[in-house]
C-alpha positions in Angstrom: -43.8 -46.0 -16.7 -43.8 -43.0 -19.0 -45.9 -40.6 -17.0 -45.2 -41.2 -13.3 -42.7 -43.8 -12.4 -40.2 -42.4 -14.9 -39.8 -39.6 -12.5 -38.0 -42.1 -10.4 -36.7 -44.7 -12.8 -36.3 -42.9 -16.1 -35.0 -45.8 -18.0 -34.8 -46.2 -21.8 -35.0 -49.3 -24.0 -32.5 -50.2 -26.7 -33.3 -53.1 -29.0 -30.0 -52.9 -30.9 -26.4 -52.1 -30.2 -25.5 -48.4 -31.0 -22.5 -47.4 -33.0 -22.0 -44.1 -31.2 -22.1 -43.1 -27.5 -25.3 -41.3 -26.5 -25.4 -37.5 -26.6 -25.5 -36.7 -22.8 -27.8 -34.4 -20.9 -24.8 -32.5 -19.6 -24.5 -28.9 -18.7 -21.7 -26.7 -17.3 -22.9 -24.0 -14.9 -20.6 -21.1 -14.0 -20.5 -18.2 -11.6 -17.3 -16.1 -11.9 -14.4 -18.5 -11.4 -16.6 -21.2 -9.9 -18.3 -23.9 -12.0 -20.0 -27.3 -11.8 -21.5 -29.9 -14.1 -25.0 -31.2 -14.2 -25.7 -34.7 -15.7 -29.1 -36.3 -16.3 -29.1 -39.8 -14.8 -30.9 -43.0 -15.8 -31.1 -45.4 -12.9 -31.3 -48.7 -14.8 -29.6 -49.3 -18.1 -28.3 -51.9 -20.6 -24.8 -52.7 -21.7 -25.5 -51.0 -25.0 -25.8 -47.7 -23.2 -22.0 -47.7 -22.7 -19.5 -46.3 -23.2 -20.5 -42.7 -22.3 -19.7 -39.7 -24.4 -16.2 -38.3 -24.1 -17.6 -35.1 -22.7 -18.8 -37.1 -19.6 -15.4 -38.6 -19.1 -13.9 -35.1 -19.5 -16.3 -33.7 -16.9 -15.5 -36.6 -14.5 -11.7 -35.8 -14.9 -12.3 -32.1 -14.3 -14.1 -32.4 -10.9 -12.9 -33.1 -7.4 -16.2 -34.4 -6.0 -19.6 -35.8 -7.0 -23.1 -35.2 -5.8 -26.0 -37.7 -6.3 -29.6 -37.6 -5.3 -28.7 -40.0 -2.4 -25.1 -40.6 -1.4 -23.5 -43.9 -2.3 -22.9 -44.6 1.4 -26.6 -44.5 2.1 -27.5 -46.4 -1.1 -25.2 -49.2 0.0 -26.4 -49.3 3.6 -27.5 -52.8 4.7 -30.9 -51.6 6.1 -32.1 -49.5 3.1 -34.2 -52.3 1.7 -35.7 -53.1 5.1 -36.6 -49.4 5.6 -38.4 -49.3 2.2 -40.2 -52.5 3.0 -41.3 -51.3 6.4 -42.7 -48.1 4.9 -44.4 -50.0 2.1 -46.3 -52.4 4.4 -49.9 -51.5 5.3 -50.6 -50.9 9.0 -54.3 -50.0 8.8 -55.6 -53.5 8.9 -56.7 -53.4 5.2 -55.3 -55.3 2.2 -54.4 -53.8 -1.1 -57.7 -54.8 -2.7 -59.7 -52.8 -0.1 -57.6 -49.7 -0.8 -58.2 -49.6 -4.5 -61.2 -48.6 -6.6 -62.9 -51.6 -8.2 -61.8 -50.5 -11.7 -58.1 -50.3 -10.6 -58.3 -53.7 -8.8 -59.8 -55.2 -11.9 -57.0 -53.8 -14.0 -54.4 -55.2 -11.6 -56.1 -58.6 -11.7 -56.0 -58.5 -15.5 -52.3 -57.6 -15.5 -51.4 -60.3 -13.0 -53.3 -62.9 -15.1 -51.5 -62.0 -18.2 -48.1 -62.0 -16.5 -48.8 -65.2 -14.6 -48.2 -63.5 -11.3 -50.1 -64.3 -8.1 -51.7 -61.3 -6.4 -51.7 -62.6 -2.8 -48.1 -61.5 -2.1 -49.0 -57.9 -3.0 -52.0 -57.6 -0.7 -50.0 -56.4 2.4 -48.4 -53.5 0.5 -49.4 -49.9 -0.3 -50.3 -48.9 -3.9 -47.2 -46.7 -4.4 -44.9 -49.6 -3.6 -46.8 -52.0 -5.9 -46.6 -49.5 -8.7 -42.8 -49.2 -8.3 -42.3 -53.0 -7.9 -44.3 -53.8 -11.1 -42.4 -51.2 -13.1 -39.0 -52.4 -11.9 -40.0 -56.0 -12.8 -41.1 -55.0 -16.3 -37.9 -53.1 -17.0 -35.8 -56.1 -15.8 -37.7 -58.3 -18.3 -36.6 -55.9 -21.0 -33.0 -56.5 -20.0 -32.3 -53.5 -17.8 -30.2 -53.8 -14.6 -29.8 -51.4 -11.6 -26.1 -52.4 -11.6 -25.7 -50.8 -15.0 -27.5 -47.5 -14.0 -25.7 -44.3 -14.7 -25.6 -43.5 -11.0 -23.9 -46.8 -10.2 -21.4 -46.4 -13.0 -20.3 -43.0 -11.8 -20.3 -44.0 -8.1 -17.9 -46.8 -9.0 -15.8 -44.4 -11.1 -15.6 -42.0 -8.2 -14.6 -44.8 -5.8 -11.8 -45.9 -8.2 -10.5 -42.3 -8.5 -10.9 -41.7 -4.8 -13.2 -38.7 -5.3 -15.6 -37.9 -2.4 -19.3 -38.4 -3.0 -22.3 -36.7 -1.3 -26.1 -36.7 -1.5 -28.5 -33.8 -2.1 -31.2 -35.6 -0.1 -31.6 -38.8 2.0 -33.2 -42.1 1.1 -35.5 -41.5 4.0 -36.7 -38.3 2.4 -37.4 -40.1 -0.9 -39.3 -42.9 0.9 -41.3 -40.4 2.9 -42.2 -38.4 -0.2 -43.8 -41.5 -1.7 -45.3 -42.8 1.5 -46.9 -39.5 2.4 -49.1 -39.5 -0.7 -52.8 -39.8 0.2 -54.8 -42.9 -0.6 -56.5 -41.4 -3.7 -53.2 -40.3 -5.2 -51.6 -43.6 -4.5 -54.5 -45.3 -6.3 -54.1 -43.0 -9.2 -50.4 -43.7 -9.3 -51.0 -47.5 -9.6 -53.8 -47.1 -12.1 -51.7 -44.9 -14.4 -48.8 -47.4 -14.0 -51.0 -50.3 -15.1 -52.1 -48.3 -18.2 -48.5 -47.5 -19.2 -47.2 -51.0 -18.6 -49.4 -52.1 -21.5 -47.1 -50.5 -24.0 -43.8 -50.2 -22.2 -41.7 -51.3 -25.2 -43.2 -48.7 -27.4 -43.0 -45.9 -24.9 -39.4 -46.6 -24.0 -38.4 -46.8 -27.6 -39.7 -43.3 -28.2 -37.9 -42.0 -25.1 -34.7 -43.9 -25.8 -34.3 -42.4 -29.3 -34.8 -38.9 -27.8 -32.2 -39.7 -25.1 -29.7 -41.0 -27.6 -30.1 -37.8 -29.5 -29.9 -35.6 -26.4 -33.3 -34.2 -27.1 -34.4 -32.7 -23.8 -37.5 -31.2 -25.3 -38.9 -34.6 -26.4 -38.0 -36.1 -23.1 -39.9 -33.3 -21.3 -42.9 -33.5 -23.5 -43.2 -37.3 -23.5 -42.5 -37.8 -19.8 -43.5 -34.7 -17.9 -46.3 -32.8 -19.8 -48.9 -35.4 -19.1 -48.0 -35.8 -15.5 -48.1 -32.0 -15.0 -51.5 -31.7 -16.7 -53.2 -34.7 -15.1 -51.6 -34.9 -11.6 -50.4 -31.4 -10.8 -50.0 -32.0 -7.1 -48.0 -35.1 -7.7 -45.8 -33.4 -10.3 -45.1 -30.6 -7.8 -44.2 -33.2 -5.1 -42.0 -35.4 -7.2 -40.3 -32.8 -9.3 -40.7 -29.1 -8.4 -40.4 -29.3 -4.6 -37.3 -31.5 -4.8 -35.7 -29.3 -7.4 -36.3 -26.3 -5.2 -34.9 -28.1 -2.1 -31.7 -28.9 -4.0 -31.2 -25.4 -5.3 -29.5 -23.9 -2.2 -26.9 -26.8 -2.2 -26.1 -26.1 -5.8 -25.9 -22.3 -5.3 -23.6 -22.8 -2.4 -21.3 -24.9 -4.6 -21.4 -22.2 -7.3 -20.9 -19.3 -4.9 -17.9 -21.0 -3.3 -19.6 -21.5 0.1 -19.0 -25.3 0.0 -15.6 -26.8 0.2 -14.3 -29.7 -1.9 -13.7 -28.1 -5.3 -15.6 -28.4 -8.5 -18.5 -30.9 -8.5 -20.3 -33.2 -11.0 -24.0 -33.4 -9.9 -25.8 -36.5 -11.1 -29.6 -36.5 -10.8 -32.5 -38.0 -12.6 -32.8 -36.6 -16.1 -36.3 -35.3 -15.5 -35.0 -33.0 -12.8 -32.9 -31.1 -15.3 -35.2 -30.6 -18.3 -38.3 -28.5 -18.8 -39.6 -25.3 -17.4 -39.3 -26.4 -13.8 -35.9 -28.1 -14.2 -32.8 -27.3 -12.2 -31.1 -26.0 -15.4 -33.9 -23.4 -15.9 -33.9 -22.5 -12.2 -30.2 -21.8 -12.1 -30.3 -19.8 -15.3 -33.1 -17.7 -13.8 -30.9 -17.0 -10.8 -28.4 -15.5 -13.2 -25.8 -18.3 -13.4 -24.3 -19.0 -16.8 -25.5 -22.3 -18.2 -23.9 -24.0 -21.2 -25.1 -27.3 -22.7 -22.1 -29.6 -23.6 -22.1 -32.1 -26.5 
């Protein structure tokens, strides 16, 4: 979805093949003789989103290690899906319908009827999980694949070149962040998802064109401004708090306090753009920040 779920799955729709590689959301950050690269990620993509720009390949060749939101080792762990499912299941004796305002339940029923989808399998789950599951399903209908996501592409490239990979946070922390939302916030999350799913092709087309052009301002305006205005607490939880938590790790890399050499840091694009983005935070700390073409 444009306003909330894109914080997690910022994925962009392409209806046609593109003649040129996309302009990347790529920055080089420097401190004295130390430097690293920041790259905005999209977790589900299409074949037409490749190949990447030469500057991304050059950055990959210039680094000795890669950092992702969650390490490839944990992403590939056999129990990750089970951990997510266990967190998503209700344990309070209620079903989904009982946890939602009547208006939101009616919107979900209308969506399910239009999609030809039974609601009964969703009843045991919490609203945050239902919101993510519906969004993922819709993106897959549009031809997106997690296997083609930018994270996966670069994780595989790192494995081929035998470059070590690390995580800035754990999958458990991501799950806990979603699962710790209060009931009202989860209901808002699902309600907003259902609204945005009504025009997913149109929304993703707008964002996709901005992404292809490397327009960070449009991405921030279209994806983040509404979330920040309507759900400030959720915006802080999903974006600002995590960016701040990552900052010490990035500063340690730039200050030479972490071993392993120069790093390419690959995180969701929304964590890099805007006034609360990692790029702005590092610049405010006095590091030299350069956008690469």
